[in-house]
Structure formats: structure tokens, C-alpha cells
C-alpha positions in Angstrom: 110.1 78.2 107.0 107.5 76.8 109.4 108.3 73.6 111.3 105.5 71.1 111.3 106.3 68.2 113.7 104.8 69.4 117.1 107.7 67.8 119.1 110.3 69.5 117.0 112.1 72.5 118.9 111.6 75.8 117.2 113.4 79.0 117.5 110.2 80.9 117.2 109.7 84.7 116.8 109.7 86.7 120.1 106.9 89.0 120.7 109.2 91.9 120.5 110.8 90.7 117.3 107.1 90.5 115.9 106.3 94.1 117.1 109.5 95.4 115.4 108.8 93.4 112.1 105.4 94.9 112.1 106.7 98.5 112.6 109.3 98.1 110.2 107.5 96.4 107.3 103.7 96.8 107.3 103.4 99.8 105.1 105.9 98.3 102.5 103.8 95.1 102.5 100.8 97.2 102.0 102.6 98.8 98.8 103.4 95.2 97.9 100.0 94.0 97.9 98.6 97.0 96.0 101.2 96.7 93.4 100.1 92.9 92.9 96.7 94.1 92.4 94.8 93.9 95.8 91.8 96.0 96.1 92.3 96.0 99.8 96.0 96.1 100.3 96.0 97.0 104.0 93.5 94.0 104.9 96.0 91.7 103.0 99.0 93.0 104.9 97.1 92.6 108.3 96.0 89.1 107.5 99.7 88.1 106.7 100.9 89.6 110.1 97.9 87.8 111.7 98.9 84.4 110.2 102.5 84.8 111.0 101.5 85.8 114.7 99.6 82.7 114.9 102.5 80.5 113.8 105.4 82.5 115.2 106.4 79.8 117.6 106.7 77.4 114.8 108.9 79.6 112.8 112.2 77.6 112.5 114.3 80.8 111.4 113.2 84.1 112.8 115.2 85.7 110.0 112.8 84.1 107.6 109.7 85.9 108.9 109.8 88.6 106.3 110.0 86.1 103.4 107.1 84.3 105.1 105.2 87.5 105.1 105.7 88.3 101.5 104.9 84.8 100.5 101.8 85.2 102.4 101.0 88.5 100.8 101.4 87.0 97.5 99.1 84.1 98.1 96.2 86.2 99.9 96.5 88.6 96.8 96.3 85.7 94.2 93.3 84.4 96.2 91.5 87.9 96.3 92.0 88.4 92.6 90.6 85.0 91.8 87.6 86.0 94.0 87.4 89.4 92.1 87.3 87.7 88.8 84.5 85.7 90.0 82.6 88.8 91.2 83.2 90.5 88.0 82.0 87.7 85.9 78.9 87.7 88.1 78.5 91.4 87.6 78.7 91.1 83.9 76.1 88.3 84.1 73.8 90.6 86.0 74.4 93.5 83.5 73.5 91.2 80.6 70.1 90.3 82.5 69.3 93.7 83.4 69.6 93.1 87.0 71.2 95.8 89.0 74.8 95.3 90.4 75.8 95.5 93.9 77.3 98.5 95.6 80.6 96.5 96.0 80.6 95.7 92.3 79.9 99.3 91.5 82.9 100.2 93.7 85.3 97.7 92.0 83.9 99.0 88.6 84.7 102.5 89.2 88.1 102.0 90.7 90.6 104.2 88.8 94.2 103.0 88.2 97.1 104.9 87.1 98.9 104.1 83.8 101.7 102.0 85.1 99.6 100.2 87.5 97.2 99.4 84.5 100.0 98.1 82.6 101.2 95.9 85.6 97.7 94.7 85.8 98.0 93.2 82.3 101.0 91.2 83.0 100.7 87.7 83.9 100.6 87.0 87.5 104.1 85.6 88.2 105.7 88.4 85.9 103.8 91.0 87.9 105.0 89.4 91.1 108.5 89.3 90.0 108.8 92.9 88.9 107.1 94.0 92.2 109.5 92.1 94.4 112.5 93.0 92.4 112.0 96.6 91.6 109.5 97.9 94.2 110.9 95.9 97.2 114.4 96.0 95.8 115.0 92.4 96.5 117.8 90.4 94.9 117.0 87.4 92.4 117.6 85.1 95.3 115.3 86.7 97.7 112.6 87.0 95.0 113.1 83.2 94.0 112.7 82.3 97.8 109.7 84.5 98.2 107.9 83.0 95.2 109.2 79.5 95.7 111.0 79.2 92.2 114.5 79.1 90.9 116.7 82.1 90.2 116.6 81.3 86.5 112.8 81.4 86.5 113.0 85.0 88.2 115.6 86.1 85.6 113.1 84.9 82.7 110.0 86.3 84.2 111.9 89.7 84.8 113.1 89.9 81.4 109.7 89.0 79.7 107.8 91.3 82.1 110.0 94.3 81.3 109.6 93.8 77.6 106.0 93.3 77.9 105.6 96.4 80.2 107.5 98.6 77.7 105.5 97.4 74.7 102.1 98.2 76.7 103.4 101.7 78.0 104.4 102.5 74.3 101.2 101.6 72.9 99.3 103.8 75.6 101.6 106.9 75.1 
């Protein structure tokens, strides 16, 4: 999607195209980040647009900007979830030693999640990403595969497994 050689001619994304892309897709990307498990989905979506803006002139195909944004949201959410895992382990260590947890850790701990989102959170990362892209963003198998950088067969496999696991989890909690 992004051209790397400095001397290569690039189509780029015009400033007006960037603004229209932001207006049309910002809130959808916020919902996408939230469904992937981001605790700060607006920040994730904003960061994705900032990264696209920085590299907009290097974009080989302006039509690939939305796929670039979705991939960036996926990657940023993964990184933030890894960070939260470290923070939660640290909070658990502090609780074991009797040390008081930070306000931020308390806010993360008190976060309430609806039943479906809780079930989504139990899915493996890739299965959750596939379901959100396919059924929340209503992407086709090819678009989902392109966003995640995997094959269409992988998307089909993860979709099937995720739906089965989600169904089992929701039946168990009902």
C-alpha cells in the first residue's frame, strides 16, 4: 500500500480526499477498535488517521487508504491490548503484595462489558478480528483477508471457528 523508495512516483492521497475519508469512516473505525477490545477506541482511530496523514503522499493507491486505516487500527489495538496485559499482571502483583493499585488500573478493572463483547473478548485475537471485520464492518472475505494480510481460506477458517466458539460461550452464559 505504501511505496517505500523515495524516488518512486506516488499517487498520494489529496488533502480533500483525506478529509472526506476522515468524515466518512472515523466513527466506523472507532466502533471497529472498540469491538477489537481497545479501551480507548477514539484514540486508536485518531492515531490511525495521523499515521495515514503522515504517509499520505507515499500511498501508491488512494483507494487503499481505508484498508491501510483498518490494518493500522488492528495493529494499534493489538499493541494496546498487549500493554494492558502487562498492566493487569502488574496490578495483580501489586494486589498480592498489598500495595494499592493506581487509579488507571482501577478504571480498567471496573470497566463493564456487555455480554456479547465479553464473549468476543474470549475469542483468540485473529478470530475476533475476522468477526468484527466480516460482520460489524460488513467486509467481504477478500477485503477482510487484505486488511489482515492473510489468505481468503484463513478468513473462512477463522470465521467458522469463531462463530462456533461464540455460540458455545453465549449458550453457556445464558
